[in-house]
KEVO-819633 format. One record per residue (C-alpha): z, y, x; residue in one letter; residue number from 1. Coordinates in nm, 2 decimals, decimal comma. Layout:
N
<zz:Z | yy:Y | xx:X | resn:a | resi:NUM>
...
// end
This chain:
129
<zz:0,00 | yy:-0,01 | xx:0,00 | resn:l | resi:1>
<zz:-0,12 | yy:0,33 | xx:0,17 | resn:l | resi:2>
<zz:0,12 | yy:0,64 | xx:0,14 | resn:g | resi:3>
<zz:-0,02 | yy:0,94 | xx:0,02 | resn:k | resi:4>
<zz:0,04 | yy:1,29 | xx:0,16 | resn:t | resi:5>
<zz:0,30 | yy:1,36 | xx:-0,09 | resn:d | resi:6>
<zz:0,55 | yy:1,14 | xx:0,07 | resn:w | resi:7>
<zz:0,80 | yy:1,20 | xx:-0,22 | resn:r | resi:8>
<zz:0,59 | yy:0,97 | xx:-0,42 | resn:k | resi:9>
<zz:0,69 | yy:0,67 | xx:-0,18 | resn:g | resi:10>
<zz:0,52 | yy:0,38 | xx:-0,02 | resn:r | resi:11>
<zz:0,61 | yy:0,55 | xx:0,32 | resn:w | resi:12>
<zz:0,91 | yy:0,40 | xx:0,57 | resn:q | resi:13>
<zz:1,09 | yy:0,70 | xx:0,76 | resn:g | resi:14>
<zz:1,27 | yy:0,74 | xx:1,08 | resn:y | resi:15>
<zz:1,44 | yy:1,02 | xx:1,20 | resn:q | resi:16>
<zz:1,52 | yy:1,08 | xx:1,58 | resn:s | resi:17>
<zz:1,41 | yy:0,71 | xx:1,68 | resn:q | resi:18>
<zz:1,10 | yy:0,52 | xx:1,80 | resn:d | resi:19>
<zz:0,94 | yy:0,30 | xx:1,54 | resn:f | resi:20>
<zz:0,90 | yy:-0,07 | xx:1,64 | resn:e | resi:21>
<zz:0,79 | yy:-0,38 | xx:1,47 | resn:a | resi:22>
<zz:0,68 | yy:-0,72 | xx:1,56 | resn:i | resi:23>
<zz:0,45 | yy:-0,92 | xx:1,33 | resn:i | resi:24>
<zz:0,46 | yy:-1,29 | xx:1,32 | resn:d | resi:25>
<zz:0,12 | yy:-1,44 | xx:1,22 | resn:l | resi:26>
<zz:0,25 | yy:-1,79 | xx:1,19 | resn:q | resi:27>
<zz:-0,01 | yy:-1,93 | xx:1,39 | resn:t | resi:28>
<zz:-0,22 | yy:-1,80 | xx:1,67 | resn:e | resi:29>
<zz:-0,52 | yy:-1,63 | xx:1,53 | resn:k | resi:30>
<zz:-0,80 | yy:-1,43 | xx:1,66 | resn:e | resi:31>
<zz:-0,73 | yy:-1,06 | xx:1,65 | resn:v | resi:32>
<zz:-1,01 | yy:-0,78 | xx:1,69 | resn:k | resi:33>
<zz:-0,85 | yy:-0,50 | xx:1,55 | resn:s | resi:34>
<zz:-0,52 | yy:-0,32 | xx:1,48 | resn:i | resi:35>
<zz:-0,41 | yy:0,00 | xx:1,29 | resn:k | resi:36>
<zz:-0,13 | yy:0,18 | xx:1,16 | resn:a | resi:37>
<zz:-0,10 | yy:0,46 | xx:0,89 | resn:g | resi:38>
<zz:0,15 | yy:0,78 | xx:0,97 | resn:f | resi:39>
<zz:0,20 | yy:1,09 | xx:0,80 | resn:l | resi:40>
<zz:0,26 | yy:1,45 | xx:0,93 | resn:q | resi:41>
<zz:0,39 | yy:1,70 | xx:0,72 | resn:d | resi:42>
<zz:0,54 | yy:1,97 | xx:0,98 | resn:t | resi:43>
<zz:0,72 | yy:2,17 | xx:0,73 | resn:r | resi:44>
<zz:0,92 | yy:1,89 | xx:0,62 | resn:s | resi:45>
<zz:1,02 | yy:1,78 | xx:0,99 | resn:w | resi:46>
<zz:0,75 | yy:1,47 | xx:0,94 | resn:i | resi:47>
<zz:0,53 | yy:1,46 | xx:1,27 | resn:l | resi:48>
<zz:0,28 | yy:1,22 | xx:1,39 | resn:f | resi:49>
<zz:0,42 | yy:1,00 | xx:1,67 | resn:p | resi:50>
<zz:0,34 | yy:1,10 | xx:2,04 | resn:s | resi:51>
<zz:0,15 | yy:0,78 | xx:2,11 | resn:s | resi:52>
<zz:0,13 | yy:0,45 | xx:1,94 | resn:v | resi:53>
<zz:0,11 | yy:0,11 | xx:2,16 | resn:t | resi:54>
<zz:-0,02 | yy:-0,22 | xx:2,02 | resn:f | resi:55>
<zz:0,10 | yy:-0,53 | xx:2,19 | resn:f | resi:56>
<zz:-0,02 | yy:-0,90 | xx:2,16 | resn:g | resi:57>
<zz:0,20 | yy:-1,22 | xx:2,23 | resn:s | resi:58>
<zz:0,19 | yy:-1,60 | xx:2,20 | resn:a | resi:59>
<zz:0,53 | yy:-1,65 | xx:2,23 | resn:d | resi:60>
<zz:0,71 | yy:-1,35 | xx:2,09 | resn:g | resi:61>
<zz:0,87 | yy:-1,28 | xx:2,43 | resn:i | resi:62>
<zz:0,60 | yy:-1,18 | xx:2,67 | resn:t | resi:63>
<zz:0,39 | yy:-0,89 | xx:2,53 | resn:f | resi:64>
<zz:0,06 | yy:-0,77 | xx:2,69 | resn:e | resi:65>
<zz:-0,06 | yy:-0,45 | xx:2,62 | resn:e | resi:66>
<zz:-0,37 | yy:-0,40 | xx:2,41 | resn:i | resi:67>
<zz:-0,40 | yy:-0,03 | xx:2,36 | resn:a | resi:68>
<zz:-0,22 | yy:0,28 | xx:2,39 | resn:e | resi:69>
<zz:-0,35 | yy:0,58 | xx:2,15 | resn:i | resi:70>
<zz:-0,23 | yy:0,93 | xx:2,21 | resn:a | resi:71>
<zz:-0,19 | yy:1,18 | xx:1,93 | resn:n | resi:72>
<zz:-0,46 | yy:1,42 | xx:1,94 | resn:e | resi:73>
<zz:-0,34 | yy:1,65 | xx:1,65 | resn:i | resi:74>
<zz:-0,12 | yy:1,94 | xx:1,72 | resn:k | resi:75>
<zz:0,22 | yy:1,99 | xx:1,60 | resn:d | resi:76>
<zz:0,15 | yy:2,35 | xx:1,48 | resn:t | resi:77>
<zz:-0,12 | yy:2,19 | xx:1,24 | resn:d | resi:78>
<zz:0,05 | yy:2,27 | xx:0,90 | resn:l | resi:79>
<zz:-0,23 | yy:2,07 | xx:0,70 | resn:n | resi:80>
<zz:-0,04 | yy:1,76 | xx:0,53 | resn:v | resi:81>
<zz:-0,22 | yy:1,47 | xx:0,65 | resn:q | resi:82>
<zz:-0,24 | yy:1,09 | xx:0,69 | resn:r | resi:83>
<zz:-0,38 | yy:0,97 | xx:1,02 | resn:n | resi:84>
<zz:-0,45 | yy:0,63 | xx:1,15 | resn:e | resi:85>
<zz:-0,40 | yy:0,49 | xx:1,48 | resn:f | resi:86>
<zz:-0,64 | yy:0,22 | xx:1,56 | resn:s | resi:87>
<zz:-0,81 | yy:0,01 | xx:1,81 | resn:k | resi:88>
<zz:-1,08 | yy:-0,22 | xx:1,79 | resn:t | resi:89>
<zz:-1,14 | yy:-0,47 | xx:2,10 | resn:f | resi:90>
<zz:-1,29 | yy:-0,80 | xx:2,21 | resn:t | resi:91>
<zz:-1,12 | yy:-1,09 | xx:1,99 | resn:p | resi:92>
<zz:-0,82 | yy:-1,24 | xx:2,16 | resn:q | resi:93>
<zz:-0,59 | yy:-1,49 | xx:2,03 | resn:k | resi:94>
<zz:-0,21 | yy:-1,39 | xx:1,93 | resn:f | resi:95>
<zz:0,07 | yy:-1,50 | xx:1,73 | resn:r | resi:96>
<zz:0,28 | yy:-1,18 | xx:1,74 | resn:f | resi:97>
<zz:0,17 | yy:-0,83 | xx:1,74 | resn:i | resi:98>
<zz:0,40 | yy:-0,56 | xx:1,82 | resn:k | resi:99>
<zz:0,34 | yy:-0,19 | xx:1,72 | resn:v | resi:100>
<zz:0,56 | yy:0,07 | xx:1,90 | resn:k | resi:101>
<zz:0,56 | yy:0,43 | xx:1,81 | resn:a | resi:102>
<zz:0,70 | yy:0,72 | xx:1,99 | resn:i | resi:103>
<zz:0,91 | yy:0,98 | xx:1,82 | resn:n | resi:104>
<zz:0,79 | yy:1,35 | xx:1,86 | resn:y | resi:105>
<zz:1,17 | yy:1,42 | xx:1,93 | resn:g | resi:106>
<zz:1,32 | yy:1,75 | xx:1,88 | resn:k | resi:107>
<zz:1,13 | yy:2,02 | xx:1,70 | resn:l | resi:108>
<zz:0,99 | yy:2,29 | xx:1,89 | resn:s | resi:109>
<zz:1,11 | yy:2,66 | xx:1,91 | resn:s | resi:110>
<zz:0,86 | yy:2,80 | xx:1,68 | resn:w | resi:111>
<zz:0,96 | yy:2,54 | xx:1,40 | resn:h | resi:112>
<zz:1,19 | yy:2,67 | xx:1,14 | resn:q | resi:113>
<zz:1,42 | yy:2,36 | xx:1,19 | resn:g | resi:114>
<zz:1,39 | yy:2,42 | xx:1,57 | resn:a | resi:115>
<zz:1,62 | yy:2,18 | xx:1,76 | resn:g | resi:116>
<zz:1,62 | yy:1,95 | xx:1,46 | resn:g | resi:117>
<zz:1,52 | yy:1,57 | xx:1,51 | resn:d | resi:118>
<zz:1,18 | yy:1,48 | xx:1,38 | resn:a | resi:119>
<zz:1,08 | yy:1,19 | xx:1,15 | resn:f | resi:120>
<zz:0,81 | yy:0,93 | xx:1,19 | resn:i | resi:121>
<zz:0,66 | yy:0,84 | xx:0,88 | resn:f | resi:122>
<zz:0,44 | yy:0,49 | xx:0,88 | resn:i | resi:123>
<zz:0,29 | yy:0,31 | xx:0,59 | resn:d | resi:124>
<zz:0,08 | yy:0,02 | xx:0,66 | resn:e | resi:125>
<zz:0,01 | yy:-0,20 | xx:0,97 | resn:i | resi:126>
<zz:-0,32 | yy:-0,37 | xx:0,93 | resn:e | resi:127>
<zz:-0,44 | yy:-0,66 | xx:1,17 | resn:i | resi:128>
<zz:-0,81 | yy:-0,80 | xx:1,15 | resn:e | resi:129>
// end
């Protein structure tokens, strides 16, 4: 269920002053060719895109290899409320476990009305193909 730009309607998981990390168990080793995760930015509401999102894969759930790191390219001063997918398509590889790690923006900048406050990360869906 993809979230709408009005986060008050639900479908978002919000995390304040912490990074987001999830490990998805595909139950069996499967060929994976793309991963994407949806995030929200509503700067006035202290919700900012993560600084970066990194995808990892693993066969055993213990040792993970980095698949891709995607840096955020949308400025924190962009006041448009928007949803963005951080995604990567790659040569198919076999994994049983996928880890998604999103780095929180951190403290709100001095120009922000909540300067010094802790930003939120809002994520809706992680899609694996």
